[in-house]
C-alpha positions as CSV (number, residue, x, y, z in Angstrom):
1,X,2.6,-6.2,5.8
2,X,2.8,-5.1,2.2
3,X,0.5,-7.1,0.1
4,X,1.4,-8.5,-3.3
5,X,-2.1,-7.7,-4.6
6,X,-3.3,-4.2,-5.2
7,X,-6.1,-2.5,-3.3
8,X,-7.8,0.8,-4.0
9,X,-7.6,1.8,-0.3
10,X,-5.1,1.2,2.5
11,X,-6.8,-2.1,3.5
12,X,-5.1,-5.4,2.7
13,X,-6.7,-7.5,0.0
14,X,-8.7,-10.5,1.3
15,X,-6.2,-13.1,0.2
16,X,-3.4,-11.3,2.0
17,X,-5.6,-11.1,5.1
18,X,-6.3,-14.8,5.0
19,X,-2.6,-15.7,4.5
20,X,-1.6,-13.4,7.4
21,X,-4.3,-14.8,9.7
22,X,-3.1,-18.4,8.9
23,X,0.5,-17.5,9.6
24,X,-0.3,-15.7,12.8
25,X,-2.5,-18.5,14.0
26,X,0.1,-21.1,13.3
27,X,2.9,-19.2,15.1
28,X,0.7,-18.6,18.2
29,X,-0.4,-22.2,18.2
30,X,3.3,-23.4,18.0
31,X,4.2,-21.1,20.9
32,X,1.2,-21.8,23.2
33,X,-0.1,-25.2,22.0
34,X,-3.7,-26.3,22.5
35,X,-4.3,-23.6,25.1
36,X,-5.0,-21.2,22.2
37,X,-8.5,-22.8,22.0
38,X,-9.3,-21.2,25.4
39,X,-8.2,-17.7,24.5
40,X,-10.8,-14.9,24.4
41,X,-10.6,-12.7,21.4
42,X,-9.2,-9.8,23.6
43,X,-6.1,-12.0,24.3
44,X,-5.8,-12.9,20.6
45,X,-5.7,-9.1,19.9
46,X,-2.9,-8.6,22.4
47,X,-0.9,-11.5,21.0
48,X,-1.1,-10.4,17.4
49,X,-0.9,-6.6,18.0
50,X,2.9,-6.3,17.7
51,X,2.8,-8.0,14.3
52,X,-0.1,-6.0,12.8
53,X,0.3,-2.5,14.3
54,X,1.2,-1.0,10.9
55,X,-2.2,-2.1,9.4
56,X,-5.3,0.1,9.4
57,X,-7.6,-0.4,12.5
58,X,-10.3,-2.2,10.4
59,X,-7.7,-4.8,9.2
60,X,-6.4,-5.2,12.8
61,X,-9.9,-5.9,14.1
62,X,-10.7,-8.2,11.2
63,X,-7.5,-10.2,11.7
64,X,-8.2,-10.7,15.4
65,X,-11.6,-12.2,14.5
66,X,-10.1,-14.3,11.8
67,X,-7.3,-15.8,14.0
68,X,-9.8,-16.3,16.8
69,X,-12.2,-18.2,14.5
70,X,-9.3,-20.3,13.2
71,X,-8.6,-21.4,16.8
72,X,-12.3,-22.2,17.3
73,X,-12.4,-24.2,14.1
74,X,-9.2,-26.1,15.1
75,X,-10.7,-26.8,18.5
76,X,-13.8,-28.3,17.0
77,X,-11.7,-30.4,14.6
78,X,-9.6,-31.7,17.5
79,X,-12.8,-32.5,19.5
80,X,-14.2,-34.4,16.5
81,X,-11.0,-36.3,16.0
82,X,-10.8,-37.5,19.6
């Protein structure tokens, strides 16, 4: 993903990382549904890897955590809403 903000290194700017994590989480949730709440981070990495393989390893690792945390937050919100 080529960011629309500038960075002094090869890492994506924070806003781009957040936008990408949101988009990936939404796509995976649409495909899998509420089962995403049960995914371990290792499975999240496998699911998003094809879409982020052109990013530096630190960004790939950070994105896997970001997406996983989005799923955990959504699970908590669903639990509170029920």
